[in-house]
N, C-alpha and C positions, 0 to 999 in steps of 0.2 A: 506493500500498499505505500501509495507516496505521501512524505510529507508533508505538513502544510498547514492552515488554519483555514475552517470553513468557519462562516458564521451564516446562524439562520437565524431569521425575524419573521415574526410575526403576531398581531392580537390577538391570535386562539389558541391556547394551550394544547388542544386536541390537534388543530395542527400539525406544531411543533410537534407532539408524541409520534404521530406519524411519522412525520420525516426522520427522527431517531429510530422508528421502528425498520425505516428502509434502510437507516444507516448499518444498523446492527444484524441484517437479512443478507448481508457479504461476511462470512467465516472468517473467523480469524486463520492465522496459517497451527497454529494447534492447538485440533479439540477442546482440550483440558483447561485451555488457558481462559481468565476470567475475563469478562468485557466491564469496563470501568465506566461507570456512569457519575459524574459526580452534582448530587444534589446538596440543599441547606435545610433540608428538615425531611424527618420521618415522615411526615403525611406522603409529599413531594413524593419519596422516595415509593411508597404504599401505590397512590396514585399512577405512578410509571411500570410497577410491575403489572398492575390490573391492563393496562395500554399497551404495551409490549405485548400480553397474553391473547389480549383481544385482536389485535394484528397476527401473531405467530400461531398462537393456539397455547401456548407455552412461555412463560419466563423464567430461564435458572441460570446459574453459572454465572451471575451478573452482579458484580459489587457496587453498592450505592452508598462510598465515602463523603463525609462531608469536606468542604475542599480543604480545610487545615490541615486533617488524618491522610489525604491524596498528598501534599507536601511532604508531611511527616515520612511518607514511605517513599516518597522519593530520595527524601536525604539521607532516611536508615539505608538506602539502599545503596548510595553515594558513598557516606560515610558508615560503614557499620561498625567502626570503631568509635564512633562519638556515640553517649549518650547524651545529646543534650536536649533533644525534646522533651526528655524527662526533666531534666535538672531543671530544663527551663517550663516548665508547665508551671500552670498558676498557683497549685496548691502547692508544688514540691517550693516554690518560692516567698508562698505566704510564711511555709517554717522556715525556710534559712530565715527571710527579712526575720520573722519573731525571736529568732537567737541571735541575731547582729542587732537587731536596734536598742537593749538595755546596753550591749556592749560599746555602740557606738554614741550614746547618750551625751555622754560627756562632751566632748566637743562643740566648742561654741556654735558649729555650722548645724547643730542639729539641738537647737534651744527651742526652737518651736516645739518640735515632738518632746524635748524632754517634758516641758510644762502640758504638753498633754497628757502624757504618762503619769504625770506625778497623781495620787491622792489614791483612795480605794479602788479594790477589784480593779489593780494595777494591770493583773496577768491577761483578765479577758479585754482591754482596753488595748492591749500589746495586740493580742489574736485581732483585732476585729481592724484595728488601722495596720496591722501587719495586711490583711486580706485585701484591705483598699487600695495600698499600696502596690502590692502584687498584682491584680488587676490594670493597674495604670501603667505597669511596664509591662505587662501582656501584651494592651493595646499599643503601646511604645512600640516595642516587637515588629508589628503588623503596619503599624500608620506610619511610625517613625522611625523607618531602621536606621536613617543618616547619623538622628539623632543620637542613638547608641551605640553608632559606630564612634561619634568624635568624641561620647564619654571616654570611649577603651581606649580612645588616644591619649586623654588625660586633657580633654577639652571639657570645660563646665566645672566651675566648682561648687557650686549649691550642691544642696546634702542629699538629693536625688543622685546625681550624677556618681556623687562617694559612695554613695550606700550601691548606687548595682555595680562600681567595679569592685566592692568587697562582695556582692553577688558571683559575678562572675569570673573571681578565683576559682571555685570551685570544678568549672569547666569554660577554661577561656579559651573566647572567640569558635565556640561552638554551639551557638543559637542560628536562627536561620538567618537574620541580616547579615552575618557575619562568613557565612557557607554561601550563603547566595554567589555571588564571583565566581568561590571554586566551584558550586555546583554548572555552570555556565562552563567552564572550562572543561569538567569533567563530561558534562555531555555530547562535546564538541569532540572527544576523546574517549569516545564510546560509554560511557555512562548506561546502567542498564534504563530504559524506559520501556513502558508497556507499549503493545502493540498498537493500540489504540483508544485516546480519551473521549467521552463526549461530558460533556460540561453541560446541566439540563434547569431552567429555571429559576437560574440565579440572578438575582435583580440589584445586587451591589457583591463589590470584590476590593480587595484596598490596591492600590495602585502596584505594590509589592510584588502580590500575587496573581497579578494581571499579565507583569512585566515576567515572571516567571513561565508563566502558561504559555506566552509568545516564543519562550528560547525552547521551552519542551516542543511547541509545535515545528521549529526547524531539525528535529529527529524524530515526529512521529507524526499521522493524522490527530489532529483534534477537533473537533466537532463543538462549537461554540450556538448553544440555542437558549435565544433571549425574546423574553417577550416584551411586546412594545405595546403602548394604544396607538398607535400611530405610525404611518409608512414616510411619513413628513421630518423634516428635522426639527428635533423639539430642544435642542440641547442649548439653546441660547433664551427660551422664554423664561421671566422671572416673576416671583408672587410681588406684591405689591410693596412689601418690607422691603424684600432685596430689592426694589425697583428708590424706595426710598431713600434707602441704606447706598445706593450707586452716589459717586456722586462724579463720576463723568456726563457730561452736558449730550444730550438728546443730539442725533445727526441731523432731524430738521425738526426744527421750534415750528407749531403750528400753535395756531389763536384756542383750539380747543383739540388737545390732546384726545386722539382714538388709541383705545385699548387694543393691540391686535393679539392677545393672546388668550386662549379659551381660560376662565378665570378658576374651575376646579382643575386642570391641567396643572397652573402654574403654581397654585397655594400647595397640591396635592403631591407635586411631580418632583422637590428638588432632589429625592433621593437616587428615580432612575435616570433625571438630567447628569447629575453628578459620573455616572456611573458609564452616561451614554459619551461624555467626555471622554472619558477614561479610556472606552471602549474604541471609540472612533481614531485615536494614535495605532492603533493596532495597525498590521498590513496585511487583512485576510486574502489567502489565494484564488478563497471562492467565495460569494454571498449569494441566498440564496433567498430571500424574500415570499412571503406567501402570507398576502392579508385579505381578510375577507371583512367587503364591507357591511357593518349591521344595517337593517333595514330602518324603516321608523315610523313605525305599525304601532308603537305604545311608546308611552314616557320613557319608560329606560332605556329601549333600544334608541329611540332618538337622540337621547343624554350619551349614549356610546356610540352616537353615530357623530354629534358634535366632537367627542373627543377624537374620534380616527381623522374628522375633517380639521381638526383642531379651531371649531367655528368659534368663533369669538363676540360676533353680533348678538346679546342674545336678547335684542328688541325681537317682540314678536312677530312672527312670520307669519304669512299667510298659509291657511292650511292647516295651524297646526292642531295637535291632538287632544281628545278633551283628557280629562283627567281618569285615569282607571288603577287597576291594583297591583301592575307590572312594580311599582314604586309605591310600597307604603312607608310612612313614619308615623309613632302611636306617641302619646304621652302616658307615660301612667303613674302614682302615687310609692308605688315600692317595687321591689325585685317580684316579689309573689306576684304582682298584678303583672308585671311584664311578663312573666311565665303561663299565665292565666291568661291572658288577651293572645300572646305566640299558639297558644295550645288553640285556642277555637278558632283562631285565622289560618291554623296550620289543618285545620279541620274541615273547613269552606273549602281550601284550595282541593285537598283530596275529593271534596263532592263536585266541585266545579271540572275538575279535570282526573278521569278516572287510569292515566295514563303517568300523572305523577306518583313516584313513590318515598318509601322515608329513604331511602339510599339516596333519591336525588337535593337532599335538605341537609345543609349545613348553619349550626346556631353558633355564634363567634360571639365570645362578651370578653371583657377585660381583664379577670381575677373569675378562674372557676371555683376556686374555696368558698367565695358569697356563693355563686348562683349553685354548687355542687348540692347540696344537704336539700333545697325547694325546685330544683329538679326532679327529686325522686318525688318530691309530695307531690307534684301535679301531675307528672307525667307517667311515674311509676303502676300508681294504681287507678285507673279512673272509674270515672262513677259506672259508666257504659263499659263492660269489657270488650264492643266492636268498635271501641274509640280508640284503642289502644294501639300509640304512633310506637313499633320497634326502634327505640334510639341505647346508645351508646354514649358515654364522657369522656373524653382524653383530655388529657392534661392535668390530670389529679396529684396533687402533690402526692410525695411516697406514703403520706399517712393516711391519706385516704383511700388511695387505693389497693392497698396492703394492709389485710388485719393482723399478719405478722411481724411487720414492721412497725404499726403503732403500739401491738402491744409490748414490744422488743424497747422500746424508747420510752416508754410510761413504766416500765421497768427501773429502766435508769434515772427518768427521773424524781420516781417516787424513793429512789435510795435516802437520798440527803433529804427528804423531806420529815414529816411530823407522821409519818405512816397511819393518816388517816382511817377510817373504818368504809368509806366510799370509793378511797381509793382503791385499797385492796379488793372489795369485792366487784369495781369495774376490772382488774384483774382477773379475776375467776370467769369472767363470762368468756373471755376469749377460749376458744374450743382448742386452740392451740397447747394452752398452760394445762387445759382439762384435760388432754390426750396425754401428756406427759404425764402428767401426777394420778391420774387416775380419778379424775372427781365429778363422776358421772351426776352425784346431784348440789348441783351450785346452791339452788335457793333452799336448800334444806341447810347447808350453813350457813347463807343471809340469816335467817331465823334464828341459830344459834347464837349468832354476833349479836343480832338484836336482842336477844332472852340475855345476855349475859353482859350486856349492856357495853358492850367493848367501842371507844371510840376514839380513840388516839393514842401513840407513843407506844415502842417497844417492852419499854419498861423505866423503872424510875432510872436506874441510869442514863437510857435514851434521852429523856426529859433532860435531864442534867447537863448531856453535850448540848442540845439546844440553848440553854439559858434557860430553860422554865423549872415552875416547882418540881422536884424528881419525887412525886408522888406515885404509888405503885397501881392502886385501883384505875379502873376502866380501859387498861391498856392492854396491851395483847397476851403477854405474857400473865396476866390477871385472869385473860377472860379463858386462855389456855388450861390453867390450871385448873381451873373452875369444869373447862366439861371434864378434862379427864381424870380430874377428883371423881365428880359424878359418875362414869364410868365403872370406878373401880369399886366402888362403893355402894352397900345397899341402896335400892330404889326408893323413892320418897323420906329420903333422910334428910331431917331440916336440921342437924348439927354443926356447928362449924369446923374444919378441921383444923388447926393451925391457923386460924384464922380465915379460913377458904371456906365460904358457903358450896356443895358441890352443885353442879347444873347436873340435872336428873334425867334430861332428855335426850340425852345419849346413852345408846341401850345395844344390845344384841350387830344385829349386819349392821349399825351404824359406828362399828369398832374400825372397820377398814377406811368408811371417808373422811371421820377422823384423823386416821393417823395419816391419811394423805394431806389433809390439810393442814396435819403440823409438818409433815416435811414441807411444804410450799413454803410456810413462814419460817421456818427455819433456814431455809437455803435465801432467802429475802434478810431476814437477820444477819446471815453471817454476809450474804454481798454488801452491805450498807456497812457495815464495817471496814471490807478490805477494800470499797472503792471508792471511800474517805481518801486513802493513801494516793498523792501524787505520782506518777510515773512517765515513763517515754512513750511516745507514740506507740512504739514498735512492743513495749509490754502489753502494754494497752489493747493491742489487736490481738493478741494471743490471748489475753484474760476474758474479751469482750468474745470470741470465738468458743469460749470453754463456756462464758454465761448463756451462750446461744443453746449448745445441746443442754444445760445446765435447767432450762425453762419454758424450753418450746420444742415441740415434736408435731409438725402438721402434716397432715394425711395427704391422698396422691396430690387432688385439686390445690393446695397449696404449698406443696413444698417446690413450685417454682418460686417462690416468693420466698422461701427458707432459704432457697438458692440466693435469692440476688442479697440478701439479710449477708449471708455468706461473703459474696461477689467483693460487697463494700465493705467488708472490714478486712479482705484481702489489698484491698486498694491502698487502708491506712501504712500496710509494711510497704509499697510501693515508695511511699509517699517520703514516710521515715527514711528508706535508703536513699532516695533522692534527693530528698534536703540535708540528711548530714547531721540531723536534731536530732539527740537523744536526752535532751535536755527533759524533766519529768515536771509533767503539765497535770491539769485536775482533771476529773470527770467531765465538767464543764464543757471544758474548752473541748474535750475531746467529740464528746456528743455534737457540739454544733460541727465540726468537721464529719464526721459521719452524715448529719443530714445534708451537708453542701455534698458528699460523695453521693448519697442515696438519688439527692437532684439531679445529678450531672446523670444518673445512669436512668433518665428517664426512656423506656425503649417506644412512646408513644401509642399504647396501647388504646383501644380501642377508638382510635382516626379509619375513618373507610370501613365497615366494620359491617357492610352492610344492612345496618339501620342509621337512621338520621341520626346525624356526629355530634355533638357539645365540643365544643372545644375552645383553646385560649386564641385570643389573636393574639398572634405571634408573624411576625416579618417572614415570607417567603411559602405564604400558605396560597397564592395565586391558583388554588386549585379551583375548576370552574363547576359548577352545580347549577341544576335551574336553579331552586328557590336559593338565597343565599340573604340569611338573616344577621344583623348585628343587634346586641342587648347593652347597653349599660352604655349609654353613648350620651352620659353627663356631663356636665361642665367639668366638674374636679377629677373626671375618673380618665377622659380621652380627649386630646394626646395624652398621653402621660410625658408628664415632665422630669426633666433631666437634675438628678441628683447628685452632680460630680464633686467631689472635694474640692479645694481649692487647690490645691497643690497640682492638679490635673491638667501640666500642658496642654494635649490638644484641645480641651477647651478654653482654656486661655486664648491659642493662637489656633486658629479652626482653618480648615484646607476642605478644598471638594473633594469630596471623597470619604468622609470622614461621617462616622457613624452617630446619631444623638437618638434617644428612645421618642424624640417628639417627630423629626426628618418618618421616623421609620414606622409610627405608626397614622401620618400622613401616607406615605407609600403605601401602605396596608390598606386604608379606605379606598385606596384608588385602584386598586387590585381587586378588591372586594368590588366594586362597582362595575370593574370591568368582566369579572369572572363571573357575576349574575346571568344566569340567561333566559330566564320567563320572568321574576319576581326577585327587586332586590328592600329587604323587608330592616327597618332600621323601629327600636325604640328605646325611651328614657327616663330617667325618673323627673317627671318634668311640672310632677303638683307637689305641691307640701303636704304630708300625712296630720301635720296638726292646724294649718288654717289655711289650707288648698290655697294657698300663693304660687304666682308660677317660679319654676324654677329655669333658669338658661339650659336650653342643649350643648352639645360640644360644641365645638367653634367649627369641628367640621360636616356638621350636621346643618348649623347655622346658615353657613357657606351654600348650603346644597340647597336651602331653604330657597334663599335668597335668588341661587340659578333659576329654580322653578318656576318663582315668582317673576321671573322678569323674562326668563325664555317663555312659558306658558301660561303665562297671565293668569297664573293660581297663587292666589295668596296660601301663606300659612296657615290664617283662620279655616282656610277651606280642605286643604291640605292635610293638615298635621291632625290626627282626630285625638281626643279628649277623652281619656277613660273614666269610669267612674273609680270612687275608692272603694267600694266593695265589690266583688263580683256578681251578686245577688239583688245590687241596685235594680229597680224595676225600668230604669234607664235601655239595661241589654235585653230586656221583653218587649220592649214596644217598638213603635215604628218613627220613633220621630228622628231617630239617626241609624239608617238602616248600617253604616259601619260598625255600631255598636252591639254584639251579640253575642250570643252563648250559646253552648248545645245542652250545659247543663240542667237536667229537669229539678235537683234537688233546690239550686238557685232560685230557681225562676216559684218553686212552692215558699221559699223563703222569702221571694221578693214578693210576691202576696200577701202573704202573713203579717212584714212589715209592715204595706204600707194601709192593711186592713188596720194594723196596733195604734199608726202615726195620730198625736194629737199633741195640740195646740198644749206649751206649758200654760201654768196658769199665771197669770199677772203678780207681779211678786210685791210692786207698789203700782197703784193707784190711783194715786196724786202726788205731786212734790213733795220731798217731806218739807215740814218747817225750819226754819231756820236754828242752831244750834245756841243754848244758853252761851253765855260769855265764856263759863267757867271749861267748857269745852273746846272754845276757838284755838287754845293753845294748850300743847300735850308736850313736856319734858319726856327726855330720855327713859329716866327713870318709871313714868308712868306707863311707857309702851313696855318696856319691858317685864313690869307685873301683870300686864295685862295678858301677855303671852306667858 
């Protein structure tokens, strides 16, 4: 296959997937060699697997690395003797920085760091600060490689430059920025490269990565697939804010300046424009654009065609389409009402279109953790079983998606605490704990605990260690002694034995259950003492692995979760080896690191599983669906605001191609708008539950409202549907506003009952009050206090 770069562009991801399938149809020289398709999200990988299988009948022997992992593989193949990728990983740098900061703090250059670390809980402060610095350095390596090379050369006298020089002593010049030039030379002299590389659906890459990809294309075929909203050049359009900041004089001075840029593309396309300008500097050997002009039969398709044509004159044209359901904006009072309204609106869509399937719908929210519990409440058990919509929830936090992981983390959280009865009972509800200790009747144990009046604390010594009065009563030892003594003594004994009243409810076959429960508690008590001692990350890893086997035993369905937990703990050992940090740290720090590892190991399960998908609003999710729903589009929630630390040099000196949360979120909104094939649905909390006052939507929704109003002459009051506070409101079952409706019979009945029982409150005052006496005209503070 001839080397070179081929650029594929289209406004529809399905077309790009077809072009990729055509590329993959030509077999590689070695039949066992894997195809490499670089993607930037697990969701895109899953969608591509389905698309390739649809074109070829099967998708096998294809690897889908992320860009960073793909380039790491090239560096490892070219420099197998240099472990730079591990040493300069974000977690390894965190622990190396954590070790270095206390050593460097006395240096005058680190005065700001020393002042921050002074005070209580300094270990946690060091860890959190080290994480932020490691994140910044990780970004510098990708977006500011030249600055890092200058620091290595001795330039720069700030504390960050000094800290970096200390970090790189462990593996000098073994990070990617330093190895980049060497890699280019090795590629020229026969370093191994893949036989073919495809890069699909990536809307942003650092310039450093793009330059390396161009060098790779000189040795092997590289196919770059990019989704663009328009076939026209749009790299020069600017948002209003960018134009206001620009100090360059206009080329033509007009008495009435005309804005020639499509406002939706200008305001939300900065990330894509920056990437387009970076890609424009490449020299592709072949270009294969294949665009499909959207129709103008609905409001949604008309907006997509406006973007396609870069249509900027948004005054109402002749023959404009009337309001329809292709683009919906709903204002609700709460998260629950957002989901209830969505449920009814989806049922209406299914009723109108028999070809629509749950798999054709995606629902994206800024924070899945806020919505996940309510999703199950609204969609999980419908009033009418025939109205059940199959769904899956992706992007859950590790603790939400895995009961085994949540149980283990809760065990670690219980150990340093008060050992409250409710905390221990919550652990006993875990099937993994029940299976490990043979606890078959947790409800019986709950009754025993309540009847023995166990409240908190292991024993008097434990309470004393917490700085509390060292009394023994109502502790776990107190309750266990009562239970064991009651089993050992004659039933109905009401005499005290050495000051203990026997608990006579435990008898016969309950002995095994009590013994298993006591064993569970003794393991907890022992670990509470053991895990209070600091130790190195490596030692924590081995002890935590032992604790997993000590407390948990999963059945076959949950075995995968147990394996994920063990894999996360194994990662702690690799981090320790790469960082060289053998300092002793507390349980609190290692739990934070463990949670971070678990978050990084997210598998993307639940995405494109054949049902309707709920997922987080994340970049690189421009996957097409017939119905795209965005919930939680509140003013304070979206776009997310960057919270970069003051020392972040990228934020201080922004360059084209740099990433930030706000630009990412705007780009994601634009991608979602372009990816909706039939319906684009938006909702937000737009009315206060307290006083029904209006709450503003996200700025991206406001801009969309403005566009609709000017383009189609439809005001926001006509287009935005404001829903009632309660699902049983009579408004949802009347004919006043057909846009507000519900399929719930129970809510309809409740609304009728509420309407029938409605009555006006009695008049409290039927006439004005008389003037108060002089004594009550002036009230001092003491009188006011006495009154209350």
